N, C-alpha and C positions, 0 to 999 in steps of 0.2 A: 165088913161088907161095905162096898162102895155105895154111897147114897145116890139117889136120883134127884136131879134138880127139877123144879116145877116153876110155873109162871109166877107164883107168889114169893119165890125166893128173891132176896136182894141181889142185884147184879154184882155188887162188890163182894158178896159172899162166894160167888162162883170163882172170881179171880183169886181170892185169898185161899179158897179150898183147892184150887188147881191152877197155878199160873200159866200152864200150857194152854189153857182155854183163851188166853189173851189173843193169840193169833187167830183162833177160830172166830172170835168176836169181830176182829178187824175185817175179816173177809165177808162179814155180813154188812159191812159199812158202818159199824158201830165204833165210835171213838170214846176215849176216856172222858170222865166228868159225869159219872152216873149218879153221884150223890147217894141218896138212900132209895133210889127208884128200884122197883122190882123188875124182874125179867119181862113180865107182861107189859109194864109201863114203858120200859125202854124200847121194846119191840114196836109198840103202838106209836110211839113218838117218831120212830125212824121208818115206819112202813114195812117192817119185817114180820113175816108170819111167825108167831110165837111157837106154834106146834112144830114147824120145820126147824126153827132155831134150836129148840130143846131136843129134837131128835138127833141133830148133829152134835150138839154139846154133850148129851148123855152117851152117845156112841163113842166119842173120843174119850170122855171122862172114865168110862167103864173099861177102857182098854180094848175097844172094838168088839165087845161081847154083847152089848145091848142092841139087838137088831130092831128094826121098825116092824111092828106087828101089823100096822094098817097103813101101807104106803099111799093108799088112796086119799088119806087125810093130809098128805104133804103138799106144799105149794111148789110146783115145778118151777114157777117163775122165780121164787126166792132161791131155790137151789141153783138156777141158772146164774143169778146174780152172784151167788157165793162162788161158783166155779170160775166165773170171769174175774172176780177179785183175786181168787187164788192164783190164776195164771199170771195176772199182772204183778202179784206179789213176788212170784218166783222170777219171772222174766225181766221185770223192771227194777227189782230191788235186791233179791237174794243173790242171784247169779252174778250180776255186776259187782256186788259188794265182795263176794268171795274171790272173784277174778282179780279185783283191785288189791285186796289184802294179801292174796297169795303172791302177787307180783312184788308187793312191798316186802314180804317176808323172805322170798326166795328169788334171788336175781341170778341171771345166767348170761354167759357170753358164747358158750359152746353149744351148738345144736344137738350134740350127742351126749351131753352131760346129764346127770341125774336131775338137776333142776329143770333142764329143757324137757325131759320126759314128763316131769310133774306138770309143767304148764301145758304140754300137748294133751295129756290125759284129761286135764280139766276142760280144755277147749273142746275136745271131742265129746265130753259128757254134756256140756252146755248146749252144743249143737244138736245132740241127740234129743235132749229134753225139750229144747225149743221146737224141733220138728214134731215131736210127739204132741205137744200142746197146740201148736198151730194146726195140725191135722184135725184135732178134735174141734177146734174153732171153725174150721172150713167144712167139716162134714157133720159131726154130731150136733153141734149147737144149732145150725140152720134147720136141721131135721126136727129137733125138739121145738124150736120156735114155730115151725110150720104146724106141728101138732097142736100147739097152744092156740093157733089161729083157726084150728079145725081142718087143717089140710094134712093129707097123707102122701108122703113121698115114697112111691113104690121102688125107687132106685136105692133106697137105704134100708138095711136090715139091722135093727137093733140087736137081734140075737147074734148076728155075725160079729158086730162090734164088741159085744160082751164077751164072746168066746176068745176073741183075739186081743182083748185089752189086758195087757200084761204089765207088771211093774217095769219101770225104766231100767235100762241095762245095768250091768255090774261095774261099769267103769268108775263110778264114784267110790265103790268099795275098794277097788284096786288102787285108786288114788290114795285113800287113807292108809293102805298097807305100805305103799311106797314112802309116804311121809313118816310113818312110824318106824319102818325098818331101815330106811336110808336117809336119816336126818342130814340134809346137805350142809356142808361146812359154812356156806355163805348165809345161812338162815339165822335171823334173830330168834332166839329160843322163845321169848314171850310172844312175839308176833306169830311165829309158826304154830305154837300151841293154841293161840287164839283162833287162827283161821282153821286149824284142824277141828276145833270145837264147833265152829260154824258149819263145817262140812257134816259133822255128825248130826247137828240139829237139822240141817237141810235134808239129810237123808230120812230122818224121822218124820219131818213134815211132809215130804213127798210121799212117803208110805201112807201117812194119814190121808192125804189128798186122794190117792188112788183107791183106798178103802172106802172113802165116802162116795166116790163115783160108783164103785162096784156094788156096795151094799145099801146105799140110800138113794142115790140119783137114778141109777138104772131101774130098780124096782118101781120107783115113782113114775118113770117114763113108760115102763111096761103097762102100768095101770092106765095111763093116759091113752096109750095106743088102744087098749082093750075098750075103753069107754068110747073112743071115737069110732072104732069098728062097730060097736053095738049101735051107736046112734045112726050110723050110715047104712045099717043092714035093713 
C-alpha cells in the first residue's frame, strides 16, 4: 500500500521514495538543498502552503487516486503559483529542449520525407499545447485572480471551462508511433532513443498537469466561488 506523506516527513525522503516528485517540487518554486528539513519546514521557509503542497504530492504519489476531501482547506494562491510554474516549465524548457534534440537526432532535406513529417508533427503539437496554456492564462487565471480579490466575473463560467477542459490532442502519441515504426536512416540511434524517452516523460507530465487542474485546482476554485457567493448574498 502506498504511504501518505505528511508535514513531519523529511523532504529528502519524498524524493528518495519517488523521484517523480522532483518535478512537482520544482513547480512549487522549491529548489534542492533541503538538508534534513521536514516538508513543513521547507514549505514555511519558501512561503508555500503545506496543506496544498501535500495534497498535490500525495495525489501524484498515489497514482492520482488520493483525491482531496476538503478543497476548502487548499490555498488557491499556492495552486495558481504551481500552475504558472508548470506552464513555464513546459513552454520555456521542455518543448524547446525536445524540439532542439529532435532536430539534432533527425535531420531532413526533403519536405515530404519521414523526418520532415516527424518535425511537422512535433511543431503542430507544440503549437497546440502552447495555445491551450496561453488560453488558460488569458481566461481562467484572471478569473481566479479576481475571485481571490473578492470580485466575480459574470462573463466566465468555471463549469463550462471544466466541461470543456480535455487533455491535449493525440499528436504527441502519433509522433511516438512514427518514431518507433519508421526509424529514419539519418537518425543517431542513441540521440533518437533519448529524445523519444523525453517525449514519453513529457506526455506523462502533461497528463499529471491536467489531472491536477481537474481534480485539485478546479474543486478549490469552485469552493472559492461558493464562499464569495455566500458572502455577497
